[in-house]
N, C-alpha and C positions, 0 to 999 in steps of 0.2 A: 565765534568759537569754531574751530575746525572740525571736520567730520571725524578725525582720529580722536580728538579729545572727547567728543560726544559718545563715541563707541566705548572709550575707556571708562567714562563715568557710568554709562549704562551697565557695563560688565561689573563694576564695583558695586553698584546699587543692586543688581540682580544677585550677586554673591551674598550681600548683606541680608537680603530678603530670604534667601534659601537657608542661610545659617540661622536666622531668627526663627524660621519655621521648624528647623530641627531641634532647636533648644526648647521651644514651647511644646513640641511633641514629646521630648524626653521628660520634661517637667510634668506633662499630663500623665504619662505612664507612671512616673514616680508617685504622683498624687493618688493613683488608683490603688497602690499597694497599701494594705492596712498597716498601721503602726502598732507594734507590739508594746504593750505597757509592761515594764518590769517593776518589781517590788523589792525594796530593801528589807531583809529579814534579819533580826537580831535574836540570837538564842542565848539565854542565860540559865546556868545551872548552879545550884549550891547544895552542898552536902554538909549538914551539921551533925557531926558525930565522928567517932574514930572508925575509919574504914580504910581499907587498902583495895586496890584494884578497881577504882572507879572508872566507869566507861560512859562516855557521852557520845551518842550516835545521832546525827541530824542530817536533814536533806540540804544539800548544797546547790541542787538544781531540781528541776521537776522530775528528773530520772536518776539522779546519783546521790549517794550518801557519803558522809565523812565520819570517821570514828576517831575520837580523841581519848587519851588516857591521862587526864590531868592529875597532878598531885593535889588532892583536895584536903584542906584543913578547915576546921570550923570557921565560918565567916567569910571564907574566900569564895569568890564567884568566878566561874568559868564563863567566858563570853566568846561567841563566834558570829560571823556575819556571812550572809549569802544573798544572792539575787535570784528571785524566782519569777517566772511569768505568771503562775497561778498561785495566789497567796493561800489557797486552801491546801496546798502541798507543804506548807510550813509545819514540820513535825520533828519531834526528837524523842529519845529515850535516855534515861539515866539509870545506871545500874551499879550495884556494889556486890562484892563477892561474899559468900558465906565464909565465916561465921559472924561477919560484922553487922552492926546495927546502926542506923542513922536516920535522921529526918532528911528527906529529899525535897528539893524545891526547884521548880522550873518556871520560866517565863518566855513567851515568844512575842516579839513585837514586829508588826508588819507596818512599814512606813511610819515608824515611831509611835504606833498605837498598839496597846496591849491587846492581843487577840486570843491568847491562851495562857493559862496558869494552872499549875497543879502542885499539890503537896501530898506527901505520903510518909508514913513512918514504917520503916522496915524493922520488924520485931526480931529479937534474937531467937535462934533455934539451936537446939542441942546438936542435931544431926542435919546434914543437907537433905533436902527434899527432892529426890529424883522424880517424884510424881508431880512436882510443881515447878516446871521450867521457868515460870514467870516470877519466881521468888527473887526479890532484890531488884526488880526491874519496874520502873515507873514510866509509862508513856505520857507524852504531853503534846497536845495539838493534833495535827493530822498524822496518818500512818506514814511509816518510812517508805521511800520510793521503791526499794527492792528488798523488802523485809524477808522474803523467802530465801534469797541468796545470802543475806546476812546470817540468818539462822543456820543454814547449812554450813557456812564457812566457819562460824564460831563454835558450833556444837552447843551442848547444853551449858548454860551460864554457870551452874554450880555442880560440877561433876562430883559424883559420890566417891568417897574414899575407897581404896582397894580393900578387898575382903581379906581379913586376917588369915594367916596360914593355919590349917587344921592342926590340933595338938598331936604330938607323936605318941 
């Protein structure tokens, strides 16, 4: 073997050793990073009764919420999916508007296992209750990610009717 061939083989071997060292260092760095486990969340809501203005609000991430206004008829189920890093953040609220009455039902499944379930009956009222802002609202599971922002943006869920004009 000539001296030039030996130098060429040595250079190729040296390059292969350097490249392998860089790959194993990158792999070692990647192995040091903790892997975040994500959880599949399924939200289900059902309203059995005659009601309009149904609202379903649920956590779509650990910090964000989504609001849906599905048309709900008795027996129909609303379903939504999300992916959360912390399964304890899985939470939703179902609400109906005054003057309607209905049975509300919700289920939350995390990784296909039932983790929360709630049922409530919203009784009829003759007049809206301005002193009861939670009337017609049923929470289920964990609290909503930014509940204060939702409350401020949506205002009271059952606004009181305007005052009648005084008689002349």
